[in-house]
N, C-alpha and C positions, 0 to 999 in steps of 0.2 A: 504494500500500500504506500502511496506517495501523495504529497500535497503539492498542488500547483497554484500559483497566483497568476491569474490571467487578466491583463488589462482590458477594461471596457470603457465606453464613453462616460461612465458614471462611477469610476473608481474600480479598484481591483475586485474581481470575483475570486473565491477560493474553491478549488476543485479537489475533492478527495477521490483519488483514482486507484482502482484495482485493475491491473492490466496483465493478463497472461501473455506469454510469448506467442506471437502469431495469432492474435485474437481473431475469432471468426465473426464477431459482432461487437457493437458498442451500445450500451444502454446509458442514456444521459437522463438524470433525474433532478428535478427542482423541488424546493421545499414550499411549505405553506406560508401564508402571511404571518410574520412574527415568530415563525418556527425555525427549525433547523434541519440539518441533514440526518439527524439521529432519530427522526420520527419513526415509530414502530412500522408503519406501512412502507416507508422508504427502505428500511433495513430488510424487511421481508422481501421486497421486490429485488433488492440487490442480491439477497441470498438465493433467490429463484433463478438468477441469471445463468448459473452453471459455470463450470471451470474454463470454458473456452470463450466466454464473453467478458469483455472489459466493461467495468461499471464506473461511471463518473457521477458523483453526487455534487451538485453545484450550490454553493452558498452565494446568494446574491450580494452585490456590493453594499447595499444598505445594512445588511446583517454583519458583513465584515467590518463595517464602520461602527458597529455597536448599537445601531438603531433597531427598535422592534417594529415601529410603525412602517407598513409597507410603502415602497416607492410607487409613484404613478405607473400605470400600466405601460405607457410608452417607454419609460426608463427600464422597467423589467424586461420588456421585449428586446430593447437594444442591447442590454447586457447579455441576455441569453443568446442573441445572435452572434455577439462577439466571442462568447465561449464556444459555441458550436463551430465557428470558423477556425478557431485555434485547435479544437479537438479533431476536426476534419484534416487539418494539416498533419497532426500527429498520427492519425489512423487513416491514411489515404486508401480509398477503395473499400473500406470496411463498412458493411451495412449498419445503419444506425436505427435505434429505437429511441424516441424521445418520450419523456413522461415527467410525472411529478404528482404531488398531492395538493389538492385544494387550489390555492392560487398558483402553485407550480404547474398543476395540470392545465389551468387556463392558459398560462404562458406557453406551455408545450403545444397546446392545440392551436393557438394563434400563430405560433412560429412554424408549425409543421407545413402550413399551406404556402409559405413563402421560402422555406429553407432550400438551400442548394448545396449539396444534394438533399432531396426530400427523404425523410425517414421512411423506413419500410413499415413502420407501425408507431402508434402512440398509446402509451399506457397512462390512463387517466384514473388516478386514485382519489376517491372522495371529491370528484368534480362537483363544484357547487353550482347547481342549476339556477338557484335563486339567491339574490343578494340579501343581506340583512334588511329587515323592515325599515322603511323610512318613517318619519314622524306621522305621516298620514296612513300608515299601515300597508302601503303598496310596496312591492318588491321588484327590483330589476330582474330581468330574465337573461341568463347567460347562455341559453340553449344555442343561439347562433354560433357561438365559438366552437362548440364540439360538433355541431352539425356541419360546419365548414370543412372539417376534416373528413367526414363521411362523403360530402359532396366532391371532395378531391380524390376519392377512391382509396384513401389511406386506411388500412385496418386499425381499429381502435379496440382496446380492451378497457372497459370502465368497471372499476371495482368500488363499490360503495357499501356503507353500513345500512342495514335495513331500517334503522331509525334515524337516518341522517336528516336533520332539520332543514338542510339546504337542498333537499331533493335528490332523486336518483335518476340518471339518464335512462331513456328508453332504448331498446335495441333498434338497430337500423341496418341498412344493407351491408355496410362494412363495419358495423359496431356490435361487439359482443358485450353483454352486461352481466356481471356477477354481483350478487348481494351476499354479504356475510353478516353475521351477528355483530351489532354494534352501532355506534353513532358516527358523527363526523370525524372523530379522532381516529377511527379505523385501526384498532389495536389488535385485531385477531390475526396474528402473524402467520399461523399455520394455514388457515384457509386462504389467505392472500398468496402465500407461496404456492399452494396447490393450484390456484387459478392462473397465476402468472407463469409458472415454469413451463407447462406444455404449450402455452400460447407463444412464448418467446422461442422455444425450441422449434416450433412449426414455422414461425416467421423467418428465423435465421437459417433454417435448413434449406429454405427455398431460394 
């Protein structure tokens, strides 16, 4: 395991990288708002990757700087793109799967449709379909972000807790949905590994 500091337009991102020799795939994971790369679901996803897949867990610049409040979406997206560009240079020609939990899943979905090279899949852990309630009780809808990945023909695995107050994505043409026991924190590591491991193996074997 190694740590990389990757420059972005909004300060350095920190990447924790586990990379086997001659990696057959690269899984890049982003964290939730105010959280970090040690979240249980991110650890489970990393463990599911298997011995031939490199795993990069990305700490966004605002967290590296010690801030808990999330940066604006545009800044998150720009930092994510800079990290992907750096990792692509380090792993030329290696198929990539992009993903994350909650806010990190949103960033991965938005980025997947513009990434070059495009990922072969997106792993959306605890994707928050609904924003927190506004003062008037209404809630913003983030469905277009994950639907855009499906429209681009990129396979998605969405794993959510069956009691997630932010909603659970619906299956779609290129989207598989797995629900596990739990809420938005998604702590059921065993079921997450069981869902992610065969999906990753199938994607990266093709």
